C-alpha positions as CSV (number, residue, x, y, z in Angstrom):
1,G,87.5,107.5,112.6
2,G,87.6,110.0,110.3
3,E,90.3,112.4,109.0
4,A,91.0,114.3,112.7
5,D,90.8,111.0,115.1
6,L,91.4,107.1,114.2
7,R,92.8,108.0,110.7
8,G,93.0,104.2,110.0
9,F,88.9,104.1,110.2
10,V,86.1,105.9,108.1
11,Q,84.3,108.8,109.4
12,G,81.7,108.0,111.5
13,R,82.8,104.1,112.1
14,F,82.7,104.4,115.9
15,T,79.4,105.9,117.9
16,G,78.6,106.7,121.0
17,R,78.1,109.4,123.8
18,G,81.4,109.8,124.7
19,S,85.2,109.1,123.3
20,V,88.8,109.1,124.5
21,F,91.6,109.6,121.9
22,L,95.3,110.3,122.4
23,N,97.0,111.2,118.9
24,L,100.9,111.4,118.4
25,E,102.3,113.3,115.8
26,E,105.5,114.4,114.7
27,R,106.2,117.0,111.9
28,I,109.6,116.5,110.2
29,V,110.8,119.5,108.1
30,I,112.1,117.9,104.9
31,K,112.3,120.8,102.5
32,R,111.8,124.9,103.0
33,W,112.2,127.4,100.6
34,S,110.6,130.7,99.2
35,I,108.8,131.0,96.2
36,M,108.2,134.9,95.5
37,D,108.5,135.8,99.2
38,V,106.2,133.2,100.6
39,K,108.0,130.4,103.0
40,T,107.0,127.0,101.6
41,D,107.6,123.7,104.0
42,V,107.1,120.5,102.8
43,S,107.2,117.8,105.7
44,I,106.5,114.2,106.4
45,D,104.1,113.4,109.4
46,P,104.2,109.9,111.2
47,F,101.7,109.6,113.7
48,F,99.9,107.0,115.9
49,C,96.1,107.5,117.7
50,V,94.5,105.0,119.8
51,G,90.9,105.7,121.0
52,Q,87.8,104.0,121.9
53,V,83.9,105.7,121.4
54,F,81.4,104.6,124.4
55,D,78.4,105.2,125.8
56,D,78.9,104.8,129.7
57,W,82.0,104.7,131.9
58,D,82.2,101.6,132.6
59,Q,82.5,100.0,129.1
60,M,85.9,101.8,129.1
61,A,88.3,98.7,128.8
62,F,92.0,99.0,128.0
63,G,91.6,95.8,125.4
64,S,88.9,97.6,123.5
65,L,91.2,100.8,122.4
66,Q,91.6,101.1,118.6
67,P,95.2,102.0,117.6
68,V,96.2,103.0,114.4
69,G,99.8,104.2,112.9
70,G,100.3,106.0,109.5
71,I,102.4,108.8,107.8
72,G,101.1,112.3,106.7
73,F,102.4,114.6,103.8
74,R,102.2,118.0,104.3
75,A,103.0,121.1,102.2
76,K,102.4,124.5,103.6
77,A,102.4,127.8,102.2
78,H,103.0,130.2,105.3
79,P,100.8,132.0,106.6
80,S,97.4,130.8,104.8
81,I,97.4,127.4,103.2
82,V,98.3,123.8,104.0
83,G,98.0,120.7,101.7
84,R,97.7,117.3,103.0
85,V,97.6,113.5,102.3
86,D,97.5,111.1,105.6
87,V,97.7,107.1,104.9
88,G,96.7,105.4,108.2
89,Y,96.3,101.9,109.3
90,G,94.2,100.3,111.4
91,K,93.0,96.6,112.0
92,E,90.2,97.2,109.4
93,G,92.8,98.1,106.7
94,I,94.2,101.5,104.9
95,E,92.5,104.6,104.7
96,V,93.6,107.6,103.0
97,Y,92.6,111.1,103.9
98,T,93.3,114.7,101.8
99,G,92.6,118.1,102.4
100,L,93.2,121.9,101.6
101,D,92.8,124.1,104.4
102,Y,94.5,126.6,107.0
103,P,96.9,125.5,108.9
104,F,96.8,125.3,112.6
């Protein structure tokens, strides 16, 4: 769990020596404009992730994968800063993550 993997669970929810994750995210720009020569975007970013944490490979099982779906909202001032809010839903409920950081 956490803001980078399985965003529907709290940070550190799953622990183990190994992990497998698949994250799919689509970034859809809904508004783009320029403020004082700074290009600015606002986007809606639906995402789906699935993963599992394990200690040994023989513990890997398709039925143990944890799915999470959700939506993110981004405001970007190119090229240097992005503000974000991610709302993820997993089997234990809803988690919300926010951040102000550099874009990747």
